[in-house]
C-alpha positions in Angstrom: 0.0 0.0 0.0 2.9 2.4 0.8 4.2 2.1 -2.8 0.7 2.8 -4.2 0.6 6.0 -2.1 4.2 6.8 -3.2 3.3 6.4 -6.8 0.4 8.9 -6.6 2.6 11.3 -4.7 5.7 11.1 -6.9 3.8 11.2 -10.1 2.6 14.6 -8.9 6.0 15.6 -7.7 7.5 14.7 -11.1 4.7 16.8 -12.7 5.3 19.8 -10.4 9.1 19.7 -11.1 8.7 19.1 -14.9 5.9 21.6 -15.3 7.9 24.2 -13.3 10.9 23.5 -15.5 8.8 24.3 -18.6 7.3 27.4 -17.1 10.7 28.7 -16.0 12.1 28.1 -19.5 9.5 30.3 -20.9 9.7 33.1 -18.4 12.2 35.5 -16.8 12.3 33.4 -13.5 15.5 31.6 -14.5 16.0 27.9 -15.0 15.2 25.2 -12.4 18.9 24.5 -12.2 19.5 28.0 -11.1 16.8 27.7 -8.4 18.3 24.4 -7.2 21.7 26.1 -6.8 20.1 28.9 -4.8 18.4 26.5 -2.3 21.2 24.0 -2.2 20.0 21.2 -4.5 17.0 18.9 -4.6 17.5 17.8 -1.0 16.5 21.3 0.2 13.8 22.2 -2.3 10.3 22.6 -1.0 7.4 22.2 -3.5 4.8 24.6 -2.2 1.5 24.9 -4.1 2.0 28.6 -4.7 5.5 28.3 -6.3 5.4 24.8 -7.6 1.8 24.0 -8.7 0.9 20.8 -10.5 -0.4 20.8 -14.0 -3.4 19.1 -15.7 -1.4 15.9 -15.8 -1.9 15.4 -12.1 -5.5 16.6 -12.1 -6.5 14.2 -14.9 -4.6 11.3 -13.3 -6.5 12.0 -10.1 -9.8 12.1 -12.0 -9.0 8.6 -13.5 -8.2 7.3 -10.0 -11.4 8.8 -8.6 -13.4 6.8 -11.1 -11.4 3.6 -10.6 -12.1 3.7 -6.8 -15.9 4.1 -7.1 -18.2 1.1 -6.5 -19.0 0.6 -10.2 -21.2 -2.4 -11.3 -19.6 -3.1 -14.7 -17.0 -1.5 -17.0 -19.6 0.5 -18.8 -20.5 2.1 -15.5 -16.8 2.8 -14.9 -16.6 4.6 -18.2 -19.6 6.7 -17.4 -18.0 7.6 -14.1 -14.7 8.5 -15.9 -16.7 10.8 -18.2 -18.3 12.5 -15.3 -15.0 13.0 -13.5 -13.3 14.3 -16.6 -16.0 16.8 -17.5 -16.1 18.1 -13.9 -12.4 18.3 -13.8 -12.0 20.2 -17.1 -13.8 23.1 -15.5 -11.0 23.4 -13.0 -8.2 23.2 -15.5 -7.9 26.8 -16.9 -5.8 27.7 -13.9 -3.4 24.9 -14.8 -3.0 25.9 -18.5 -4.3 22.5 -19.8 -3.2 20.7 -22.9 -5.5 21.9 -25.7 -5.9 18.3 -27.0 -7.2 17.3 -23.5 -9.7 20.2 -23.5 -10.9 19.4 -27.0 -11.3 15.7 -26.1 -13.3 16.4 -23.0 -15.5 18.7 -24.9 -16.7 15.6 -26.9 -17.8 13.7 -23.9 -21.5 13.5 -23.1 -22.1 12.7 -19.4 -25.9 13.1 -19.8 -26.1 10.6 -22.7 -26.3 7.1 -21.1 -25.6 5.1 -24.3 -22.9 7.3 -25.9 -21.3 9.1 -22.9 -17.7 8.1 -23.8 -18.0 7.6 -27.5 -15.8 10.3 -29.0 -14.9 10.7 -32.7 -11.4 10.0 -34.1 -9.2 13.1 -33.8 -6.1 14.0 -35.7 -5.1 16.2 -32.7 -5.5 13.3 -30.3 -1.9 12.0 -30.5 -0.6 13.9 -27.5 0.8 12.8 -24.2 -2.4 13.5 -22.2 -3.8 10.0 -22.5 -0.5 8.5 -21.2 -0.2 10.8 -18.2 -3.6 9.9 -16.8 -3.5 6.1 -17.1 -0.8 4.8 -14.6 -3.5 4.2 -12.0 -5.2 1.8 -14.3 -2.2 -0.4 -14.2 -2.2 -0.1 -10.4 -5.9 -1.1 -10.2 -5.6 -4.0 -12.6 -2.0 -5.1 -12.0 -2.4 -8.9 -11.9 -1.3 -10.8 -15.0 -4.7 -12.6 -15.1 -6.4 -9.2 -15.5 -4.4 -8.2 -18.6 -7.5 -8.1 -20.9 -9.3 -5.8 -18.5 -6.3 -3.5 -18.2 -6.1 -3.4 -22.0 -9.8 -2.5 -22.4 -9.9 0.1 -19.7 -6.7 1.8 -20.7 -7.8 2.0 -24.4 -11.2 3.3 -23.5 -9.8 5.8 -21.0 -7.3 7.0 -23.6 -9.6 7.4 -26.5 -12.2 9.3 -24.4 -9.9 12.3 -24.7 -7.3 11.3 -27.3 -9.0 9.1 -29.9 -5.9 8.6 -32.0 -3.7 5.5 -32.0 -0.6 7.4 -30.9 -2.5 8.9 -28.1 -4.5 6.0 -26.6 -1.7 3.5 -27.1 0.3 5.8 -24.8 -2.3 5.2 -22.1 -2.0 1.4 -22.7 1.8 1.8 -22.4 1.8 3.6 -19.1 -0.9 1.4 -17.6 1.1 -1.7 -18.5 4.3 -0.3 -17.1 2.6 0.4 -13.8 1.3 -3.2 -13.7 4.7 -4.5 -14.4 6.2 -2.4 -11.6 3.6 -3.8 -9.1 4.3 -7.4 -10.4 8.0 -6.9 -9.8 8.9 -7.6 -13.4 12.5 -6.6 -14.3 12.5 -3.1 -15.8 14.5 -4.1 -18.9 11.6 -6.4 -20.0 8.9 -3.8 -19.8 9.3 -2.4 -23.3 9.2 -5.7 -25.2 6.4 -7.1 -23.1 4.4 -3.9 -23.8 4.8 -4.4 -27.5 3.6 -8.0 -27.1 0.4 -6.7 -25.6 -0.3 -4.2 -28.4 -2.0 -6.9 -30.6 -4.5 -7.4 -27.8 -5.3 -3.8 -28.0 -5.6 -3.9 -31.7 -8.0 -6.9 -31.4 -10.1 -5.0 -28.9 -10.3 -2.0 -31.1 -11.4 -4.0 -34.1 -14.1 -5.7 -32.0 -15.5 -2.5 -30.7 -15.0 -0.6 -33.9 -15.6 2.9 -32.6 -12.2 4.5 -33.0 -13.0 5.8 -36.5 -16.6 6.7 -35.9 -15.8 10.4 -36.3 -16.2 12.4 -39.4 -19.3 14.0 -40.8 -22.3 12.2 -42.2 -24.3 14.2 -44.7 -28.1 14.2 -44.5 -27.9 12.1 -47.7 -26.9 9.1 -45.7 -30.4 8.9 -44.3 -31.8 8.9 -47.9 -30.3 5.4 -48.2 -32.6 4.1 -45.5 -36.0 2.9 -46.7 -38.9 4.4 -44.9 -40.0 1.0 -43.6 -36.8 0.6 -41.6 -37.3 3.2 -38.8 -35.0 3.2 -35.8 -37.8 4.4 -33.6 -41.5 3.5 -34.3 -43.1 7.0 -34.4 -41.4 9.4 -36.7 -41.8 12.3 -34.2 -40.3 10.2 -31.4 -37.5 9.2 -33.7 -36.6 12.8 -34.4 -36.7 13.6 -30.7 -34.6 10.7 -29.7 -32.0 11.2 -32.4 -31.7 14.8 -31.4 -30.9 13.8 -27.9 -28.2 11.3 -29.1 -26.5 13.8 -31.4 -24.4 16.5 -29.6 -25.5 19.1 -32.1 -29.2 18.1 -32.0 -29.0 16.9 -35.7 -29.4 13.3 -36.6 -26.3 11.9 -38.4 -24.5 15.3 -38.6 -21.1 15.3 -37.0 -20.0 14.1 -33.6 -21.6 10.9 -32.3 -24.9 9.6 -33.6 -27.0 6.6 -32.9 -24.9 4.7 -35.3 -22.4 4.4 -32.5 -25.0 2.5 -30.4 -24.3 -0.4 -32.7 -20.6 -1.1 -33.0 -19.9 1.6 -35.7 -18.1 0.8 -38.8 -14.6 1.4 -40.1 -12.4 0.0 -43.7 -10.8 1.4 -46.8 -7.7 3.5 -47.5 -10.3 6.2 -47.6 -12.4 8.4 -45.4 -13.6 5.4 -43.3 -14.8 7.5 -40.4 -17.4 8.9 -42.8 -18.2 5.8 -44.8 -18.2 3.7 -41.6 -20.7 5.9 -40.0 -22.9 5.9 -43.1 -22.9 2.1 -42.9 -23.7 1.9 -39.3 -26.4 4.5 -39.7 -28.1 1.9 -41.8 -27.1 -1.1 -39.7 -29.4 -0.6 -36.7 -32.3 -0.8 -39.0 -30.8 -3.7 -41.0 -29.8 -5.8 -38.0 -28.4 -3.8 -35.1 -26.3 -5.8 -32.7 -25.9 -9.4 -33.9 -28.3 -9.0 -36.8 -31.4 -8.5 -34.7 -33.9 -6.2 -36.2 -34.8 -3.3 -33.8 -38.2 -1.5 -33.6 -39.4 -2.9 -36.9 -42.3 -5.2 -37.6 -40.6 -8.1 -39.3 -43.7 -10.0 -40.4 -45.0 -6.8 -42.0 -41.8 -6.4 -43.9 -41.8 -10.0 -45.0 -45.4 -9.6 -46.3 -44.2 -6.6 -48.3 -41.5 -8.8 -49.8 -38.8 -6.5 -48.4 -37.2 -9.0 -46.0 -36.4 -12.7 -46.4 -34.2 -15.4 -45.2 -30.5 -15.5 -46.2 -28.1 -17.8 -44.5 -30.4 -18.3 -41.5 -30.9 -14.6 -41.0 -33.5 -12.0 -42.1 -32.0 -9.5 -44.5 -33.5 -6.8 -46.6 -34.3 -7.5 -50.2 -34.7 -3.9 -51.2 -31.1 -2.5 -51.0 -30.7 -2.5 -54.8 -33.7 -0.2 -55.1 -32.5 2.4 -52.6 -30.8 4.7 -55.2 -34.1 5.1 -57.1 -35.6 6.5 -53.8 -32.5 8.7 -53.6 -33.1 10.1 -57.1 -36.7 10.9 -56.2 -35.6 12.6 -53.0 -33.1 14.8 -55.0 -35.8 16.0 -57.3 -38.2 16.6 -54.4 -35.5 18.6 -52.6 -35.1 20.8 -55.6 -38.8 21.4 -55.9 -39.1 22.2 -52.2 -36.4 24.9 -52.2 -37.6 28.4 -51.7 -38.1 30.4 -55.0 -35.5 32.9 -53.9 -33.0 30.0 -53.5 -33.9 28.6 -56.9 -33.1 32.0 -58.5 -29.6 31.6 -57.2 -29.0 28.3 -59.0 -26.4 29.7 -61.3 -24.5 27.7 -63.8 -21.8 26.7 -61.3 -24.4 25.6 -58.8 -26.2 23.6 -61.5 -23.0 21.9 -62.5 -22.3 20.8 -58.9 -25.9 19.5 -58.7 -25.4 17.5 -62.0 -22.1 16.2 -60.8 -23.7 14.4 -57.8 -26.4 12.8 -60.0 -24.0 11.9 -62.7 -21.6 10.2 -60.3 -24.4 8.1 -58.8 -25.7 7.2 -62.2 -22.3 6.0 -63.3 -22.0 4.0 -60.1 -25.4 2.3 -60.6 -24.5 1.4 -64.2 -21.1 0.1 -63.1 -22.9 -2.2 -60.6 -25.6 -3.0 -63.2 -28.5 -1.9 -61.0 -29.5 1.3 -62.7 -32.7 -0.2 -64.1 -35.8 -1.3 -62.1 -35.5 -4.8 -63.6 -31.9 -5.2 -62.3 -32.0 -6.5 -58.7 -28.5 -7.9 -58.2 -25.3 -5.9 -57.9 -22.3 -7.1 -60.0 -18.7 -6.7 -58.6 -15.4 -7.2 -60.4 -13.7 -10.6 -59.9 -10.8 -9.1 -57.9 -12.9 -6.8 -55.8 -12.2 -8.9 -52.7 -8.8 -7.3 -52.6 -8.5 -4.2 -50.3 -6.0 -2.7 -52.8 -8.5 -3.0 -55.7 -11.3 -1.6 -53.6 -9.1 1.4 -52.7 -8.4 2.0 -56.4 -12.1 2.0 -57.1 -12.9 4.3 -54.2 -10.2 6.7 -55.3 -11.7 6.6 -58.8 -15.1 7.6 -57.5 -13.6 10.5 -55.6 -13.3 14.0 -56.9 -9.9 14.6 -55.3 -8.2 11.2 -55.0 -9.4 10.4 -51.5 -12.4 8.1 -51.4 -15.2 9.2 -49.1 -14.1 12.8 -48.9 -17.2 14.3 -50.4 -20.9 14.1 -50.1 -21.4 11.9 -53.2 -18.9 9.2 -52.5 -19.1 8.8 -48.7 -22.6 7.3 -48.9 -21.6 5.6 -52.2 -18.8 3.6 -50.5 -21.1 2.8 -47.6 -23.8 1.6 -50.0 -21.3 -0.4 -52.0 -20.1 -2.1 -48.9 -23.6 -2.9 -47.7 -24.4 -4.5 -51.1 -21.3 -6.6 -51.0 -21.3 -7.6 -47.4 -24.8 -8.9 -47.1 -25.5 -9.8 -43.4 -21.8 -10.1 -42.5 -20.6 -7.4 -40.1 -17.0 -8.4 -40.5 -17.1 -8.1 -44.2 -18.8 -4.7 -43.9 -16.0 -3.5 -41.7 -13.3 -4.6 -44.1 -15.0 -2.8 -47.0 -16.1 0.4 -45.3 -14.1 0.9 -42.1 -10.5 -0.3 -41.9 -8.6 2.5 -43.5 -4.9 2.7 -44.3 -4.3 6.0 -42.6 -5.4 4.7 -39.2 -3.3 1.6 -39.6 -0.3 3.8 -40.3 -0.8 5.7 -37.1 -1.0 2.4 -35.2 2.2 1.1 -36.9 4.0 4.4 -36.1 3.7 3.8 -32.4 4.9 0.2 -32.6 7.7 1.1 -35.0 9.0 3.9 -32.8 9.1 1.6 -29.8 10.8 -1.2 -31.7 13.5 1.2 -32.9 14.0 2.4 -29.3 14.4 -1.1 -27.9 16.9 -2.0 -30.7 18.8 1.3 -30.0 19.1 0.3 -26.3 19.8 -3.4 -27.3 17.0 -4.8 -25.3 14.6 -5.9 -28.0 15.4 -9.6 -27.6 14.6 -11.8 -24.5 18.3 -12.6 -24.2 19.3 -9.0 -23.8 18.9 -7.9 -20.2 21.0 -4.7 -20.0 20.3 -1.4 -21.6 23.1 0.3 -23.5 23.6 4.0 -23.5 25.9 6.3 -25.6 29.2 7.3 -23.9 28.2 11.0 -23.8 24.6 10.4 -22.6 25.3 11.9 -19.2 25.2 15.3 -20.9 21.8 17.0 -20.8 22.5 18.5 -24.2 23.0 15.1 -25.7 19.9 13.7 -24.1 17.9 16.6 -25.5 19.1 15.8 -29.0 18.1 12.1 -28.5 14.6 13.0 -27.1 14.1 15.4 -30.0 15.1 12.6 -32.4 12.4 10.2 -30.9 9.8 12.9 -31.2 7.5 13.3 -34.2 7.7 17.1 -34.1 11.0 18.1 -32.6 9.8 18.4 -29.0 10.6 15.4 -26.8 7.6 13.9 -24.9 4.9 15.8 -26.8 3.2 12.7 -28.1 1.8 9.4 -26.7 4.7 7.3 -27.9 7.6 9.4 -26.7 6.4 10.7 -23.3 6.4 7.1 -21.9 9.6 6.4 -23.9 11.6 9.2 -22.2 10.2 8.2 -18.8 11.2 4.6 -19.4 14.6 5.6 -20.7 15.2 7.7 -17.6 14.2 4.9 -15.3 16.6 2.5 -17.0 19.5 4.9 -16.7 18.7 6.2 -13.2 18.3 3.0 -11.3 17.3 3.7 -7.7 18.6 7.3 -7.8 15.8 9.9 -7.5 18.1 12.8 -8.3 19.3 11.2 -11.5 15.8 10.4 -12.6 14.9 14.1 -12.1 17.7 15.3 -14.3 16.7 12.8 -17.1 12.9 12.9 -16.9 11.9 16.3 -15.3 14.7 18.7 -16.3 14.9 18.6 -20.1 13.8 20.9 -22.9 10.8 18.9 -24.0 7.4 18.2 -22.3 9.1 17.6 -19.0 5.8 17.8 -17.0 4.4 14.8 -18.9 7.6 12.7 -18.7 8.1 13.7 -15.1 4.6 12.6 -14.2 5.0 9.1 -15.7 8.6 8.6 -14.4 7.7 9.8 -10.9 4.7 7.5 -10.6 6.6 4.4 -11.8 9.6 5.2 -9.6 7.2 5.3 -6.6 5.9 1.8 -7.5 9.5 0.5 -7.8 11.3 2.2 -4.9 8.8 4.0 -2.7 9.6 7.2 -0.9 12.8 6.3 0.8 15.2 7.9 -1.7 13.0 11.1 -2.1 13.7 14.2 0.0 10.6 15.0 2.2 10.5 18.6 1.1 9.4 17.5 -2.3 6.1 16.0 -1.1 5.5 17.4 2.4 3.7 20.5 1.1 2.7 19.1 -2.2 -0.5 20.4 -3.8 -3.4 17.8 -3.3 -1.1 15.7 -1.1 -3.8 14.3 1.2 -6.1 13.4 -1.6 -3.3 11.7 -3.6 -2.5 9.5 -0.6 -6.2 8.7 -0.1 -6.4 7.6 -3.8 -3.3 5.5 -3.5 -4.8 3.7 -0.5 -8.1 3.2 -2.2 -6.5 1.9 -5.4 -4.6 -0.7 -3.4 -7.7 -1.8 -1.7 -9.7 -2.0 -4.9 -6.9 -3.8 -6.7 -7.7 -7.0 -4.8 -11.4 -7.0 -6.0 -12.5 -9.0 -9.0 -14.4 -6.1 -10.8 
């Protein structure tokens, strides 16, 4: 229990020192090193709240720990509690100059939405360190090897609540795993390679839940693909009310999360799969929902109408090939319903764009041989099972070389995937949702860590001692190395290199707290982030014995941090 308390305290100490280092670098106060010389070194430094405040790294880590120590019934309840804690916490963060990515991520959370509270869209800005710095307590809560799958799931969900980007939320997996390894007593040199072995578990979980690319924008045209008989909610008025509640903007299928995410949303081409995936999943609740079970739809009535029938033991719609004719009628109807003043503005350019949409769809229907009412079976090329071939086709349909980027081809790719996939959810995912860009982000994290382990000569199970360059004792040389590991020239800025720098510092420092500080808290990158991670892990490994009392005696939030450490230790023995 003492090491759990030490971990929470020293994570905050590392944050205060690292955050103070960054603040002093950017002000006229002088460097931390100058201040240490004035007071006589780390042994005599006192971290008072007024002079050495903690940053949002500590506040968000505490919020995660608060949720983990509640009496939740199931993991979904835990996630709802995390959302509540994060949203409440974000209101306190302005005084701590929070990371913009964390603020943006929290703004996507919906604590009042029971179904979709933690379902946030994919974010290109979500690759930062914020997910990694708030997840160590997850590894403390689920430290036992038998609970690895739970640790993976919770750390991924926790990470992508605020940083829904592989580089971001894999950082939370990394720090949670490192914390669990520390509690298990696993040799430090093994942590990196064991973490990489766990990454496929995370990838499998993400593919099963298929929500990580459910961002993007669905145009209103996606709803035109849904036959009127397949309503998500029985009365139309109620459907509109309910869908408005589920959409953060109050508009069904327009940006942010939609009901499509109630079913595992969809992800799969080298294209705009967040958009095409959502288009597919918007249709899926009506077509089958979870497990192919029709929701809120009178199946016997549909069978009587000849619109549903058996296929492979399941009930599937027979009317998909006729949807585009409904779409064409809707386009004409939309034009007629436009206000006269608007119609006067239909200049040549506008009319050309209008024609472009219709022409693209007409070409598509002819390509699939379903443009005529007598044609009721879509035809696909022989090699269309190849993802590479599909990507070429999606690119061809696009107006700018990126499939699914525009309002005509996003629903087109979704529709094409539905036609080809039938009742197979897995096939739908491969065709509409698994995109190359996302996989590249995922590979980037693994590749960076593999290069690091090879650089330190600890990538193989037979290698049990990290190797460092001869001049690595120089702060200047370390900064060059940290910068090299970074994706943007500032060490520790992203989800892959913040834990990497902390881990590197732990390997080099051994049991020396002072050496750890010089390597993880006092550098020219995001030293607050790396300091938070390194300090927490040091506490789990070595406790408080080697740490001067002045660093934590007056520490901001000290009492609550100790309480959370105690509660995490108690909860870690429970089965939930």
